[in-house]
N, C-alpha and C positions, 0 to 999 in steps of 0.2 A: 384561261390559257397562257402558258409561258410564251416568251418571245424568243426568236432566233435573231441575232444581230451580226452583221458582218462588218468587220474592220476594214475601213478603205485603204489603210496603211499597208498591212502585210495580208490581208485577205482572210484572216482567221474569223471563225464563227463562235459565238458564245451563246448559251442559253440562259436567259434572265428569268428568275422566278418572279413573276408579276402578279401571280394569283395569291401566294401567301409568303410575302418577303418576309425574311428575318429582321429582327429589331436586334439593336446593340447588345440588350442583355441576354439574348438567345445564344450569342456566340460563346463557345467553350474553348477558350484558347490557352495555350501554355504560357503561364505568366513570366515575365522576366524577374529574376531574383539575383541578389548578389552573393556569391560563394565566399568572398573574403580570401585571405591569403596575400603573399607579396606579389605585387603588380609590376612587371617591367617596365610599363609604359607611365608609371607615375613619376610625379615631380620628385626629384632626390634618387631616383633609381637609373639615371641615365647610362650608368656602366653596364647595365643589365641588357642593354640593346645593342645591335651593330653601331658604328659610328654614324652620326646624323649626316644627312646629305645637305639639309637646308633647315634654317629655323626662323621664326620671328621671336627675337629675344631682346633683353636688355642690352644695350650696346657696350656695357661695362662687364658682360659676362662672356665667357668663353664657350665654344661648342663642346656639347656632351656634358655640360654642368647645368645645374639649376639656373633660372633666370628666363626660361622661354615661355611664350605664350602659345606657339604652335610649332610643332617640330615633325621633321620628315626623316624616316630611317629605312634602310632596306629591311625587306621582309626577311626575317630569320630563316624561314623555311620557304623559299621563292618557288612560285610554280614554274617561272622561266628566269634564266640568268643572262646577264648583259655581256658577259665575256663569250668569246667564239665567234665562229662564222655560221651563218645560217645553212649552208649547204643542202639546198633543196635537191631531192632525188626520189627516185622511184624504187619500190620492192614489188616486181611483178605488176599487178593492177594497181598497187596502193601508192599514194604520194605521202612523202614524209620529209622532215627536215630536223635539223637541231633545235632544241628547245631554247631558242635566243629571244630574249624580251628583257622586260624590266618589271620589277614587282617591289613597290614601295608602300610603306604604311605611313599614314599621316595622323599625327596625334593632335586631336582638335583642341583639346584644352588640358592643362596640368591636372585637373580635378577628376578623381575617378568615378564619383557618382553623379557627374553632371552630364546631360545630353543637351542637344541643341535648344530645346524649350527652356533650360535653365541658365543659358547663357545671354549675355547682353546682345544687341544688335551688332555693336562693334567687334566683339568677340567671334560672332558668327562671320561677320565680313572678313575678318583676319584669315579664317581658314578656307573661305571660298577664294579669297585672292591667292592663298597659296596653291589651290587647285590649279588656278590658271599659271601661276609661275612655275610649277613642276611640268606642266602640258608643254609650255613654251621651250622648256629645257630640253624634254625629252624628244621633241620634233626635231631638234639638230641632228640626231642619229637616224639617217635615212633608211635604215633597215627597219624601222618601225612604220606601221601603216594604220594604226588604230590606238588611241589611247582610252582606256575604259576606267572610269572613276566610279566607285561604288561603296555603300556603307551596309555592313550587316550589323544591326543592333539587336541583341539578345541572342540566346542559345537557339531559339527556334528559327531564327533567320540565318544561322550559320556562323555567328559569330564564337570564336573560340576564346577570345579576351574580352573582359566586360568593359575595360576602360575605353571611352569613346573614341573611335578611330575610323578612318577611311582607308581604303586600299586603292591604289592607282597602278594600274597595269598596262605596260606598253607590249602590243602585239606585232608580229610580224606579218600579220594578214588581217583581213576585216572579218570578224566573226560573222556566223550565220544570221544571228538576229539582227544584228545591225544592217547586214546587206539586203535581209528581206524588207527592212523599213525603207532602205535607200532605194531599192527597185521600185517599191510600191510607190513612193513619193515621186519618183522618175516617170512612171507610167502615168500617174495623175496629171503631172505637169506636162507630159508630152500631148495629153488628151485635152486638157483644159487651158493650158498656157497660164497656170496659176499654181501658187504653193498650195499643197494640201493643207499644211498646218496653219497657214493663214487664213485659209477658207474656214478652218474648224474654229479658230478664234473667233472669226465673224460670226459662225452659227451660235457658237455659246453664248456670246455676247446678246445676241439677238433672243434667243430662247430662254436665257438665264437660270433655266432649271437645275444645271448641273454645276454652276459657279459656287465655289466656297468662299473665296476672296478675290480682290482685284485692287491693284494700285496702278500708278501711272505707267509703269512698264511691264507688269507681269500679269498672268492670270492663273489662279489656281482651281482647277475643276475636277469632277468625277468623269472620266471619258465615257462616251456613249457605249462603247463596247470594252467596257472594264472585264478583265479576266478575273479579278478577285473582288470580294465586297470591300468597300471603302477604298479602293484603289484611286490614286490622285495623280494628277499631271500639273506641273508648273512649268509654264511656257513663257518666253518673252513676247511681247507683242509686236515688237520690231524684228523683222525677218533677218536671221543670222544663222549661218550653217555651223560655226564653230564657237562652242562655249568659252574657250579662253579669249576670245574677241570681245567679250562682254565690257561695255563701257565703264568709265568711272562713274557716271551718274546712275548706271543701272545696278551696280553691285549693292549698294545699300539697299536698294529696293528689293533686290532677290533675297538678302539676309532677312529682312522683315517678314517677306510672305513666307518664306521657308521656316521660320521660327513660329509664326503665327498659325500656319497650317499645322504644324506637329503639335502646338498647343491645344488646338481644336480636337485633333484627333485623341490626344492624351487625357482630355476631359471625358471623352467617350470610353475609351479603353486605356485606363491608367497604367497597366503594366503590360501593354502588348509589345511584341517585338515587331521590327520591320526592315525592311530592305529599300534603299533608293539608289538609282542609277543614273547618271548623266549621259544622255544620248547626244553624240555630237558627229561630226562628219569626220570621214578618214583624213588621213595626214599624209603628206609626201607622195602624193599620187595626182591623178588627173580628174578628181572628183570635182563636179560642179555643184557649188552650194547654192545655186539659184533656185534649187528644187527641194533643198532639205533645210530643216529649221530645227536647232538644237532644243532640247527640253528635258526635264527631270521626271523620271517614273518613281513613284513612291507606292509601294506595297506593304500594308500592314498583314502580318501572319495570324489570321483570324480562322483560317481553313486548310486542309490538307489536299494536296493534288492526289487524286486516287487513280484506279484503274481506268475508268472511263476517260478522264482527261488525258492520261499518258497514251492511251491506245488510239483515241480519237483526234486529239489535238484540240478538242471543243471544250472549253470550259464552262461549267456550271456555276452561275453567280447567284447566291442567295438573297441578295439585297440589290434591288435595281440602282443604279448610279443615281437616279433622281432622287430616290429616297435617302441615300447615302448623304449626297450633297446637302440635302435639308437638314439631317442629323447634324452635321459637321457645321452648317451654317449658324444654327442656333445652339451650338455648343456654348 
């Protein structure tokens, strides 16, 4: 018989196939392929993007020229624009405002065909540090309430350009999914006077069944209530609500565990697309980070969300997280 599992964070339910779990070779997923052509994000094509916002580059080079290792530019087709006033208003029963925000693209490497698993630990550390630098800068704008950092890798994950990049979006409100997590964590804290995520780390370390990798500062594991097969969570062991407050000691450890986790996944699914999202506390508000704990949600695109999932909000997981973690540990 399959299992129903309830997520203590947001309260969602999933159905886990424990009777006949799918093995890695049984997944038929859309492989990531390179189309070729001129890439505006590649080294030497700096003039093809909007002027850069910030970069890590050779000190003897100028902005918008070669010589960079990490580069941030405005999105050419932004979902939100930084200019203008928010102007919150109503239209009958509906709430609305102007589409004010920020939408940036962070180019992780000058190399078109490299992803995180191809980069050195130092290279990964550089773009992670830029995530923090951009967040600190965007927080200065008091209109923004949430910073979302996410990566789409491969067409199946929603990437329109192949060159490895991350998107940073500053929102004037806290989005629904983040708010559900925050409320769930707050409810748990009020009931038990402990951080839900810290308790989760303790239980995962005790049971060990879902852990993929661990180092001094971070844990990589398949969540007990995964929505997708081979879903992964990377979380700091030290309680902290804000990703951008990561310490100088933690940053290299995060670079290593992120790179090594992706290497293991790629050994099992060599051409799989994926998304990862950094979950962090809201900004410029009264949020109490005592009960929230930042983390990275990593989702390989191995299955499609269909009618049952859309209609019910209940996800069907073909491979139990315990088995997914075992495959990944042994990769």
